matplotlib code that plots the C-alpha trace (Angstrom):
import matplotlib.pyplot as plt

x = [33.0, 36.3, 37.7, 34.7, 35.2, 38.9, 38.0, 35.6, 38.3, 40.7, 38.1, 37.1, 40.7, 41.4, 38.4, 38.6, 42.2, 42.9, 45.5, 46.0, 47.8, 51.1, 52.3, 53.9, 55.9, 57.1, 60.3, 60.8, 59.8, 60.4, 59.3, 58.8, 58.2, 57.4, 58.8, 56.9, 53.5, 54.0, 52.8, 54.1, 54.0, 55.2, 55.2, 55.5, 55.9, 56.1, 58.1, 58.4, 60.2, 60.4, 56.7, 55.0, 52.7, 51.3, 51.8, 50.2, 50.8, 50.0, 50.5, 49.0, 48.7, 46.7, 44.0, 46.4, 49.2, 46.8, 44.9, 48.1, 49.4, 46.1, 46.1, 49.7, 49.0, 46.3, 48.4, 51.5, 50.1, 50.7, 53.2, 56.8, 59.3, 60.3, 56.7, 56.1, 59.1, 57.8, 54.4, 56.1, 58.1, 55.1, 53.2, 56.2, 56.8, 53.1, 53.4, 56.6, 55.7, 53.9, 52.4, 49.1, 49.7, 48.4, 45.4, 44.4, 47.9, 47.7, 44.2, 43.1, 46.4, 45.3, 43.1, 46.3, 47.8, 46.0, 48.7, 51.2, 49.6, 50.7, 54.4, 54.4, 51.7, 53.7, 55.7, 52.4, 51.4, 54.8, 55.7, 54.4, 55.9, 59.3, 58.8, 58.1, 61.2, 63.3, 61.8, 62.5, 66.0, 66.8, 67.6, 65.1, 63.0]
y = [-6.5, -5.3, -8.8, -10.2, -7.6, -8.5, -12.2, -11.4, -9.5, -12.4, -14.9, -12.8, -12.4, -16.1, -17.3, -14.7, -13.5, -10.4, -10.3, -14.0, -15.5, -14.9, -11.9, -13.1, -9.9, -9.5, -7.5, -9.1, -12.3, -14.4, -17.6, -18.2, -21.3, -21.8, -25.2, -25.1, -25.3, -25.8, -22.3, -21.5, -18.2, -17.3, -13.5, -11.7, -8.0, -5.3, -2.2, 0.7, 3.9, 2.8, 2.2, -1.1, -1.1, -4.5, -7.7, -11.1, -14.1, -17.8, -20.4, -22.5, -22.4, -21.4, -18.7, -16.3, -16.6, -16.3, -13.4, -11.6, -12.1, -10.7, -7.7, -7.0, -6.8, -4.3, -2.3, -1.8, -1.7, 1.8, 2.6, 3.4, 0.8, 2.8, 3.3, -0.4, -1.2, 1.3, -0.4, -3.7, -2.3, -0.8, -4.1, -6.2, -3.9, -4.2, -8.0, -8.0, -5.3, -6.0, -2.5, -1.9, -0.9, 2.2, 0.4, 3.3, 3.4, -0.3, -0.1, -3.7, -5.1, -4.5, -7.5, -9.7, -8.3, -10.9, -13.4, -11.7, -13.7, -16.9, -16.5, -19.5, -17.8, -14.6, -16.4, -17.2, -13.5, -12.2, -14.9, -12.9, -9.7, -11.3, -12.5, -9.0, -7.8, -10.5, -9.7, -6.0, -6.5, -9.4, -9.9, -8.9, -11.8]
z = [-94.5, -96.0, -95.7, -97.6, -100.4, -100.6, -100.9, -103.7, -105.6, -105.3, -106.4, -109.3, -110.6, -109.9, -111.9, -114.6, -114.9, -116.9, -119.5, -119.7, -122.7, -124.5, -126.5, -129.7, -130.2, -126.6, -126.0, -122.6, -120.9, -117.8, -116.1, -112.5, -110.4, -106.7, -105.7, -102.4, -104.0, -107.7, -108.9, -112.4, -114.3, -117.8, -118.4, -121.7, -121.8, -124.5, -123.4, -125.7, -124.9, -121.2, -120.9, -120.3, -123.3, -122.8, -120.8, -120.5, -118.3, -118.4, -115.9, -113.2, -109.5, -106.6, -106.6, -104.9, -107.5, -110.4, -108.9, -108.1, -111.6, -113.0, -110.7, -111.5, -115.2, -114.5, -112.1, -114.3, -117.8, -119.2, -116.5, -117.1, -115.8, -112.8, -111.8, -112.1, -109.9, -107.3, -107.3, -106.7, -103.9, -102.2, -102.6, -101.4, -98.4, -97.4, -97.4, -95.4, -92.8, -89.5, -89.9, -91.6, -95.2, -96.9, -98.4, -100.6, -102.2, -103.0, -104.6, -105.5, -104.5, -100.9, -101.2, -101.2, -98.0, -95.9, -97.0, -94.7, -91.9, -93.8, -94.7, -97.1, -99.2, -99.7, -102.4, -104.1, -104.1, -105.3, -107.9, -111.0, -109.6, -109.4, -113.0, -114.0, -112.2, -113.9, -117.3, -117.0, -115.8, -118.1, -121.7, -124.4, -125.7]

ax = plt.figure().add_subplot(projection="3d")
ax.plot(x, y, z, "-o")
ax.set_aspect("equal")
plt.show()
């Protein structure tokens, strides 16, 4: 039953992504591309006083990459940069570990942990997150 719920969450975010589009007054941005499957993400972010005030993404790809990008925007919006990085670390560690993750700590992101059984799909689930990391560490837009 939990697996079915997780599938519904992924399908919902894949079909109706949250925070899609481009922010015209972004302070940070990054693009990512997964050459293995063709997933693409362009992320624009507004950071003010160390807080991710807003972010949007656009791109194309599989349901996993689009759902993950959508969930990421919801998970980090309103968080400070260090909190956002900690969320990514927790999510990434959950995907890379053979241990069962702390599903409660991951919230909706737990729905994506099933990809760890398919190593080639991990890149799909983390593409937008790596874009966020690049945007936050890179040059201002």
